C-alpha positions as CSV (number, residue, x, y, z in Angstrom):
1,M,-30.5,-73.1,-15.6
2,L,-27.8,-74.6,-17.7
3,P,-27.0,-78.3,-17.6
4,C,-23.7,-79.7,-16.4
5,D,-22.4,-80.1,-20.0
6,A,-19.6,-78.5,-22.0
7,S,-22.1,-77.1,-24.5
8,S,-23.4,-74.8,-21.7
9,V,-20.3,-72.7,-22.0
10,G,-21.3,-71.6,-25.5
11,V,-24.9,-71.3,-24.6
12,A,-24.1,-69.0,-21.7
13,R,-21.8,-66.8,-23.9
14,R,-24.5,-66.5,-26.6
15,L,-27.2,-65.7,-24.1
16,L,-25.0,-63.0,-22.6
17,R,-24.0,-61.5,-26.0
18,H,-27.7,-61.4,-27.0
19,E,-28.6,-59.5,-23.8
20,L,-25.8,-57.0,-24.1
21,T,-26.1,-56.4,-27.9
22,T,-29.7,-55.2,-27.3
23,L,-28.2,-52.1,-25.7
24,R,-27.6,-49.5,-28.4
25,H,-24.3,-48.2,-27.2
26,A,-22.8,-51.3,-25.4
27,D,-19.1,-51.2,-25.6
28,V,-17.8,-54.0,-27.8
29,E,-14.7,-54.5,-25.7
30,L,-16.8,-54.8,-22.6
31,I,-19.1,-57.4,-24.3
32,D,-16.0,-59.4,-25.4
33,A,-14.5,-59.3,-21.8
34,A,-17.8,-60.3,-20.3
35,G,-18.1,-63.2,-22.8
36,L,-14.6,-64.4,-22.0
37,L,-15.2,-64.3,-18.2
38,V,-18.6,-66.0,-18.4
39,S,-16.9,-68.7,-20.5
40,E,-14.2,-69.2,-17.9
41,L,-16.7,-69.3,-14.9
42,V,-19.2,-71.6,-16.6
43,T,-16.3,-73.9,-17.7
44,N,-15.0,-74.0,-14.1
45,A,-18.5,-74.8,-12.8
46,V,-19.0,-77.7,-15.3
47,V,-15.5,-79.1,-14.8
48,H,-15.0,-78.7,-11.1
49,A,-18.5,-78.4,-9.5
50,R,-20.1,-80.9,-11.8
51,T,-23.5,-79.5,-11.3
52,D,-26.1,-77.5,-13.2
53,V,-25.2,-73.8,-13.5
54,T,-27.3,-70.7,-13.2
55,L,-26.4,-67.5,-15.0
56,H,-27.7,-64.1,-13.8
57,V,-27.0,-60.8,-15.6
58,T,-28.0,-57.4,-14.3
59,I,-27.1,-53.8,-15.3
60,R,-27.5,-51.1,-12.7
61,R,-26.2,-47.6,-12.9
62,G,-23.9,-48.5,-15.8
63,V,-22.3,-51.5,-14.0
64,L,-22.7,-54.9,-15.6
65,R,-22.9,-57.6,-12.9
66,I,-22.7,-61.3,-13.9
67,E,-23.3,-64.2,-11.4
68,V,-22.5,-67.8,-12.1
69,A,-24.0,-70.2,-9.5
70,D,-23.4,-73.9,-9.1
71,G,-24.2,-76.6,-6.5
72,S,-20.7,-77.1,-5.1
73,P,-19.7,-75.5,-1.7
74,V,-16.0,-75.6,-2.7
75,V,-14.7,-72.1,-3.2
76,P,-12.2,-71.8,-6.0
77,V,-8.7,-70.6,-5.4
78,A,-6.7,-68.6,-8.0
79,R,-3.7,-70.7,-8.9
80,H,-0.3,-69.4,-10.1
81,T,0.3,-71.2,-13.4
82,S,3.2,-71.2,-15.8
83,A,3.0,-69.6,-19.1
84,L,2.8,-73.0,-20.8
85,A,0.0,-74.4,-18.6
86,G,-3.1,-75.3,-20.5
87,T,-5.5,-74.7,-17.6
88,G,-5.8,-72.8,-14.3
89,R,-6.0,-69.2,-15.6
90,G,-9.8,-68.6,-15.2
91,L,-9.7,-66.7,-11.9
92,Q,-6.6,-64.9,-13.0
93,L,-8.5,-63.6,-16.0
94,V,-11.4,-62.6,-13.8
95,D,-9.1,-60.8,-11.4
96,R,-7.3,-59.0,-14.3
97,L,-10.4,-57.9,-16.4
98,A,-13.2,-57.4,-13.8
99,N,-13.5,-54.2,-11.8
100,R,-14.6,-56.2,-8.8
101,W,-15.4,-59.9,-8.2
102,G,-16.1,-62.3,-5.4
103,V,-17.6,-65.5,-4.2
104,Q,-20.8,-65.9,-2.1
105,K,-21.4,-69.2,-0.4
106,S,-24.9,-70.4,0.0
107,R,-26.7,-73.4,1.4
108,G,-27.0,-74.9,-2.0
109,G,-23.4,-74.1,-3.3
110,K,-21.8,-70.9,-4.3
111,T,-22.1,-67.9,-6.6
112,I,-19.1,-66.4,-8.3
113,W,-19.8,-62.8,-9.5
114,F,-17.9,-60.1,-11.3
115,E,-18.6,-56.5,-12.3
116,L,-17.6,-54.6,-15.4
117,S,-18.2,-51.0,-16.2
118,P,-19.0,-48.7,-17.8
119,I,-21.9,-49.8,-20.0
120,E,-24.5,-47.4,-21.4
121,Q,-28.1,-48.4,-21.3
122,A,-30.3,-47.8,-24.3
123,A,-32.5,-44.7,-24.2
124,G,-36.1,-45.2,-24.5
C-alpha cells in the first residue's frame, strides 16, 4: 500500500525496477516502459482518486502484468490532448505501450492493469 502522496510515484517506480532487475535477462526497454506506465497510473491515482494506492506485479508465462488499484469508483477516460498540453496523456501512453490494458471496477474502487511482453524469467 502506497500513501496518497506525490512521493509514492517514485517509490512505486523503484519497487518495480527492483523486482524486474532481479531477473537475469529482463529487457531494459521493457523495464523502462513498465516504469513509465507505473508512474503515469500512480500519478493518476494520487491526483484524481486521492486515495492510497496498491501496486501488484506478476509475471506469468513471460507476460508482465501490473495492477494499480485505488479507492475511487470513477473510471478514467482517455482524453485527446494537444501536443502542448502538460497533462492528460497517461492513458494514451498506456494504450500505446502496453500489449493489453483495462479497468476492473470493485466494491472498494477500481484497478487499472496493463500487460507487457516478452520478459524472460531467470533460470534457477
